[in-house]
N, C-alpha and C positions, 0 to 999 in steps of 0.2 A: 388172642389178639394182643394182649398185654405183653406176652413173652417176646413178640417180634418187634414191638415198638422201640425199645432202647437200641436194638440192633439196627433198625431202620435209621434212627437219628445218627448213630455212630457212622453208618455207611454214607449218609447224606453229608455229614461234616467232612469225612475223608474225601468225598468227591469234590466238595467246594475247595478244600486245600489243594488237591491235585489240579483243579482247573486254574486256580491262582498261580500255582507254580508253572503250569504250562504256559499261561499268558506271559509270565515274566521271562521264561526261556525263549518264547517267540520274540519278544521285544529285543532281548539280548542278541538273538540270532540276526534280526534285521539290522541292528546297529553294527554288529560285527561284519556282516556282508557289505554294508555301505563302506565301512573302513577298508575292507579288503579290495573293493572295487576302486576306491580312490588310490590305494597303494599300487594296484596293478596298472592303473592309468599312469601314475608317476614313473613306474618302471618302463612302460612303453615309451613315454616321453624321453626318458634317459636313453633308451635304445635308439630312438629317432635322432636325438642330439648327437650320439656317438656316430651314427651313420651319416650325419651331415645334412639331414633334412632341414629345410627352411622352416622356421617357427614363426608363427604369427604372435607378435608381442605388442600389445597396446595397453600399457598398464593403466593409463588414464580411463580407458573404456572399462576395463575390468574393475577398477577402483569405484567408478560410478555405479556399476551394477551391484558390487558388494554393498555399497552405501545405501542404494535404493532398495534392493531386493534381498540382501543378505546371502547372496550366492557367490561362491568363490570361483576363481578361474579353474581350479582343479575339478570342481563339481560340473562346470560347464563342459569341460573337455572329457569328463568321465563317461561311463556308459549308463549313468542314472537316467531313468525315464520319467521323473516327476514332471508334471505338466509345466510348472514355472520354468524349470531348467530347460526343457525341451523348447519352449517358446523363445527363450533367450538365445539358445543355440541356433534355432532357425533364423532368428533375426540377424545374428552374426553371419550366418551363411549367406543370407541375402545381401547384407552390406558388403561383404567381401566379393561376392559374385558381381554385383551391379555397380558398386561405387568404386571398388579397388581393382576390378577386372581380373580377379583370380579365376582360374578355371576350376571346374568341379573336382578334378583329381587332386589339385593342389590344396584346396580347402579340406577335402576328405583326409588327406595326409596329415594336415595340421591338427585335426580333431580325431584322428584314428577312426574314420568313417569311410564307407564306400562312397564312390561318387554319386551313386543313385540315391543315397540318403540325403546328400547335399541337394540334389535336384528336387527331391520330395519336400525338403525344408523350404526351398525357395518358392515352390508352388504354394505351400501353406501361407507364406508371407504375402504372396500375390493375392490370395483369397482374402487376407486381412485388408489389403489395399482396395479391393473391389467393394467391400462393405465396411467402411470406416466407422459408421455409427454402431455397428455390432461389436467390432474388434478394437474398440478405443484403447482398452488396457494394453493389448498386444502392440498396437501402433506406438504407444508411449515408450515401449522397450526400443523400438526402431529409432524413434527420435532421440532417445538417450544415447544410443550407440552412435548414431550419426553426429550428434552434437559433441560427443566426447572426442571424436576423431577428426573433425573438420573445423577449420577456422570460421567458416560461414555457418551460422546457426539456423539454417534453413531446413525445411522438412525434406525427407528423402523422396525424390521424384519416383512416381510409379513406373514400373518397368512395363513396357508394351511388347509382349512376346510376338 
Protein backbone atom coordinates (compact mmCIF):
# COMPACT_ATOMS: atom_id res chain seq x y z
CA UNK A 1 0.00 0.00 0.00
CA UNK A 2 2.85 2.40 0.75
CA UNK A 3 4.27 1.96 -2.72
CA UNK A 4 1.07 3.29 -4.35
CA UNK A 5 0.40 6.20 -2.01
CA UNK A 6 2.95 8.68 -3.49
CA UNK A 7 1.68 7.84 -6.98
CA UNK A 8 -1.86 8.45 -5.82
CA UNK A 9 -0.94 11.87 -4.41
CA UNK A 10 0.93 12.80 -7.59
CA UNK A 11 -2.02 11.73 -9.75
CA UNK A 12 -4.47 13.64 -7.54
CA UNK A 13 -2.34 16.81 -7.76
CA UNK A 14 -2.08 16.48 -11.53
CA UNK A 15 -5.85 16.06 -11.76
CA UNK A 16 -6.41 19.20 -9.68
CA UNK A 17 -4.04 21.20 -11.91
CA UNK A 18 -5.79 19.94 -15.02
CA UNK A 19 -9.23 20.80 -13.60
CA UNK A 20 -8.08 24.37 -12.82
CA UNK A 21 -6.62 24.73 -16.30
CA UNK A 22 -9.86 23.40 -17.80
CA UNK A 23 -11.93 25.91 -15.81
CA UNK A 24 -9.75 28.81 -16.92
CA UNK A 25 -9.98 27.69 -20.55
CA UNK A 26 -13.76 27.45 -20.28
CA UNK A 27 -13.93 30.97 -18.86
CA UNK A 28 -11.72 32.29 -21.66
CA UNK A 29 -13.88 30.48 -24.22
CA UNK A 30 -17.08 32.07 -22.85
CA UNK A 31 -15.46 35.51 -22.88
CA UNK A 32 -14.21 35.04 -26.43
CA UNK A 33 -17.61 33.78 -27.60
CA UNK A 34 -19.32 36.84 -26.14
CA UNK A 35 -16.82 39.12 -27.91
CA UNK A 36 -17.37 37.26 -31.19
CA UNK A 37 -21.14 37.50 -30.85
CA UNK A 38 -20.92 41.25 -30.32
CA UNK A 39 -18.54 41.55 -33.30
CA UNK A 40 -20.87 39.53 -35.54
CA UNK A 41 -23.76 41.73 -34.45
CA UNK A 42 -21.80 44.88 -35.32
CA UNK A 43 -21.01 43.43 -38.74
CA UNK A 44 -24.70 42.64 -39.31
CA UNK A 45 -25.62 46.18 -38.30
CA UNK A 46 -23.10 47.53 -40.80
CA UNK A 47 -24.62 45.34 -43.52
CA UNK A 48 -28.10 46.63 -42.64
CA UNK A 49 -26.80 50.20 -42.69
CA UNK A 50 -25.24 49.66 -46.12
CA UNK A 51 -28.46 48.14 -47.43
CA UNK A 52 -30.37 51.15 -46.16
CA UNK A 53 -32.46 49.56 -43.42
CA UNK A 54 -34.04 52.01 -41.04
CA UNK A 55 -32.32 51.89 -37.65
CA UNK A 56 -33.87 52.53 -34.29
CA UNK A 57 -31.72 55.13 -32.54
CA UNK A 58 -32.76 56.49 -29.20
CA UNK A 59 -29.49 57.29 -27.48
CA UNK A 60 -31.18 58.71 -24.40
CA UNK A 61 -32.98 55.41 -23.83
CA UNK A 62 -29.84 53.35 -24.34
CA UNK A 63 -27.92 55.75 -22.11
CA UNK A 64 -30.43 55.30 -19.30
CA UNK A 65 -30.35 51.53 -19.67
CA UNK A 66 -26.54 51.57 -19.57
CA UNK A 67 -26.60 53.81 -16.51
CA UNK A 68 -29.23 51.77 -14.67
CA UNK A 69 -28.35 48.20 -15.69
CA UNK A 70 -24.85 48.37 -17.21
CA UNK A 71 -26.05 46.86 -20.50
CA UNK A 72 -24.91 48.43 -23.77
CA UNK A 73 -26.88 48.96 -26.98
CA UNK A 74 -24.69 46.37 -28.72
CA UNK A 75 -25.51 43.78 -26.05
CA UNK A 76 -29.23 44.51 -26.37
CA UNK A 77 -29.12 44.08 -30.13
CA UNK A 78 -26.82 41.05 -29.98
CA UNK A 79 -27.90 37.42 -29.78
CA UNK A 80 -26.99 37.15 -26.08
CA UNK A 81 -29.64 35.37 -24.06
CA UNK A 82 -28.85 36.49 -20.52
CA UNK A 83 -32.11 37.10 -18.66
CA UNK A 84 -31.53 40.83 -17.90
CA UNK A 85 -30.65 41.50 -21.55
CA UNK A 86 -33.66 39.54 -22.81
CA UNK A 87 -36.01 41.42 -20.45
CA UNK A 88 -34.75 44.78 -21.67
CA UNK A 89 -34.96 43.67 -25.30
CA UNK A 90 -38.57 42.49 -24.83
CA UNK A 91 -39.51 45.76 -23.12
CA UNK A 92 -38.09 47.68 -26.10
CA UNK A 93 -40.05 45.43 -28.49
CA UNK A 94 -43.24 46.21 -26.58
CA UNK A 95 -42.49 49.93 -26.49
CA UNK A 96 -41.84 50.09 -30.23
CA UNK A 97 -44.86 47.95 -31.05
CA UNK A 98 -47.50 49.69 -28.97
CA UNK A 99 -46.13 53.18 -28.30
CA UNK A 100 -44.37 53.90 -31.60
CA UNK A 101 -46.61 51.72 -33.84
CA UNK A 102 -43.81 49.84 -35.58
CA UNK A 103 -44.83 46.50 -37.06
CA UNK A 104 -43.17 43.28 -35.93
CA UNK A 105 -41.14 42.90 -39.13
CA UNK A 106 -39.68 46.39 -38.77
CA UNK A 107 -38.75 45.76 -35.14
CA UNK A 108 -37.27 42.39 -36.03
CA UNK A 109 -35.10 43.98 -38.72
CA UNK A 110 -33.82 46.58 -36.26
CA UNK A 111 -32.73 43.91 -33.80
CA UNK A 112 -31.82 41.20 -36.32
CA UNK A 113 -34.68 39.01 -35.09
CA UNK A 114 -37.57 37.20 -36.67
CA UNK A 115 -41.01 38.82 -36.37
CA UNK A 116 -42.19 35.87 -34.28
CA UNK A 117 -39.47 36.63 -31.70
CA UNK A 118 -40.87 40.15 -31.44
CA UNK A 119 -44.41 38.78 -30.95
CA UNK A 120 -43.11 36.44 -28.22
CA UNK A 121 -41.33 39.34 -26.49
CA UNK A 122 -44.47 41.48 -26.56
CA UNK A 123 -46.49 38.62 -25.06
CA UNK A 124 -43.94 38.32 -22.25
CA UNK A 125 -44.34 42.01 -21.46
CA UNK A 126 -48.13 41.66 -21.53
CA UNK A 127 -47.80 38.93 -18.90
CA UNK A 128 -45.73 41.37 -16.81
CA UNK A 129 -48.55 43.90 -17.07
CA UNK A 130 -51.11 41.28 -16.01
CA UNK A 131 -49.27 40.62 -12.73
CA UNK A 132 -47.49 43.84 -11.75
CA UNK A 133 -46.80 42.80 -8.16
CA UNK A 134 -44.78 39.79 -9.34
CA UNK A 135 -43.02 41.50 -12.24
CA UNK A 136 -42.18 44.84 -10.60
CA UNK A 137 -38.46 44.79 -11.59
CA UNK A 138 -39.36 44.05 -15.21
CA UNK A 139 -41.97 46.81 -15.27
CA UNK A 140 -39.31 49.20 -14.00
CA UNK A 141 -37.45 48.56 -17.27
CA UNK A 142 -40.57 49.45 -19.25
CA UNK A 143 -41.05 52.66 -17.26
CA UNK A 144 -37.39 53.57 -17.81
CA UNK A 145 -37.74 53.10 -21.57
CA UNK A 146 -41.02 54.97 -21.74
CA UNK A 147 -39.68 57.82 -19.60
CA UNK A 148 -36.54 58.14 -21.70
CA UNK A 149 -38.45 58.56 -24.96
CA UNK A 150 -41.56 60.54 -24.10
CA UNK A 151 -41.98 64.02 -22.72
CA UNK A 152 -44.79 62.87 -20.47
CA UNK A 153 -43.41 60.79 -17.61
CA UNK A 154 -46.51 58.60 -17.35
CA UNK A 155 -46.63 54.81 -17.04
CA UNK A 156 -46.98 52.77 -20.21
CA UNK A 157 -50.65 51.90 -20.70
CA UNK A 158 -51.41 48.22 -20.81
CA UNK A 159 -52.17 46.83 -24.24
CA UNK A 160 -55.55 45.19 -24.56
CA UNK A 161 -55.23 42.51 -27.25
